[in-house]
N, C-alpha and C positions, 0 to 999 in steps of 0.2 A: 639693332645690334649694340650691345654694350661694349665697353672697352676690353673686357676679357675675351670676348669672341673675336674682336678685331685683332687683338694680340695674337691669338691662335692662327688666324688666317694670314696675317702679315708674316709671322714666323715661317709658316709653311710655304708661302710665296717665295721667300728668300732661300729656304733650305730645301724645299720640294717634298721632304718626308720627315717624319719624327715618330718615335715610339710614344706610347701613351704615358709612360712615366716621365719622359722628357717634357711633354705638354703639361702634365700635372704640375711638375716643378716650375715650369715657365710661368704659369698663372697663379701659383701658390694655392692650388685647389686643395680642398680637404680630402679628396679621394680621386682615384682613377675614374670611378663611376660618375663623378660630377662632370668631368671633361667628356666622357663618352655621351652622357645625356645632352650636353651642350652641342656636341657635334651632330647627334641624331635629331634632336628636337628643335634646335634653333638654327645652327649654321647651315646644315644641309637642307632643312625645310625652307629657309629663306632663299638659298641658292636655287632650289627647284622652282620657287615662285618667280625669281628674278631672271635666271638664265636657262631654266628648264632642265638642269642636270645637277646632281650633287657636286659640291665643290671639293669634298674630301672623301677618300675611299680607303678602306682598310685592305691591305695586301699581306698575306702570310709570307710570301716570298716574291721578290721582284728584283730584276736587274736594273740598277740605276743607269739610264741611257747615257748620262754624261761621263760617268766614271767606269762603268762596266762592273761595278761592285755589286754582289748579291746582298740585298737588304732584307732582313727577316722581320716579320711582325711589326709593321709600321703603317702609319696613316700617310697617305700621299695626296698632294694637291692635284686637282684635275689637270692633266697634261696640257690641254688646249689653253686653259687659263694661265698656267705657269709659262707657257710659250709666249703668250701675250704680255705677261708681266716682265719677261726678260727681253722683250724686243727693244730695238734702239729708239723707239718712239718715246718722247719725253712727255709724260703725263703725271701730274701730281694732284691728289685730292687731299685738301686740308679740312679737317673737321674742327670748326671754330664753335664757340658757344652758341651763337644764334644762326649760323649759316654754314653751308659747305662752300668752299672756294676751290675751284678747279682751274688748274693752269695747264695749258696745252701748247707745245711748240708745234706750230703748223708748218706744213711744207712750204717752201719759198713761193710757189705759184698760187697759194691760197691767200687772198686778201679779204675775202668775204665769205663767211660761213653762216649757216642757219643753226641755231641751238634751241632745243626744246626738251621738255621733260615728258616722257611717256611712261606712266606707271612708276616703277623704280629704276628707270634707265634715263641717263642723260644722252641725248642723241645729237651729235655734231656732224653736219653735212656740208660739203663744199663741192666744187667742180670735180676735184680728183681726190677728195678726202672724205672718209666716213668712219666714224667711231661711235660705238655704243658703250657707255660706262655704267656699270651697275652702281646704284646708290643704296647704301645700307641704312638709310633713314628716310622717312617721308619728308618731302620738300614741297613748297608752293610751286605752282606751274609757271609763275612769273620768273623770267630769267633776266639777270643783269649781266651784260657782256661788253667786253672791250677788247680790241686787238691793237697791240702796240709792237712794232718791229717784228711781226710774225709770231707773237706770243698772244694767245687767247686767254683771257681771264674771265671766268664765269663765277657769279655769286648766286647762290640758291638759298633762299631763306627756309629754315626748317619750319615745318608746320607748327603753327601756334606761336611762333616768335614774331616780334615786330620787325618791320623792314629796317635793315641797316645797310648803309652804303659806305 
C-alpha cells in the first residue's frame, strides 16, 4: 500500500465515512475515478486478502450509529474494523523507512507474549491477550521484540531491507 491508500484508510478510520469528492480532495487525486479505482483494485482487494472482507463499502443511504444522522452517498469503513480502531486498546504502527515498528500497551497481567508474522498479519498472544494486526506491506518473518513496563515494542524489517535495530 502506498501513502495515498494509507491516507484514505486512516481518514475513514477516524471519520468512519466520506463522500468521493471529499476523498478525491484529501489525496489531491486528478479525478473521482482515480480514487474509486484505488478503493476497488487496491484497498479492498488487499483487505480481502488480509482480513477476508472489504475494508470500505459504498452506501447510498445509511444512518450514522454514533450521531443518528442520515448520511447519503458515502464510503464507509467496515464497522467491525472501525470498532477495533476506536477501542481503548493502545496500539500504534509506525511505518519507518526500513521497518515497521509496532507499539502495544499490554494488559497489566501480561509480562510474556509470543509475537509472530503469519502472511500479512502480526499475531500477538499471551495468557489473556490475543491481537492480530494487519500489515500493509510485506515483512520478514524474523521479529525483534522487547517488553518494558508493560509496553511491547516490535520491529519488523520490510522485505528486501537490511536488518536495523
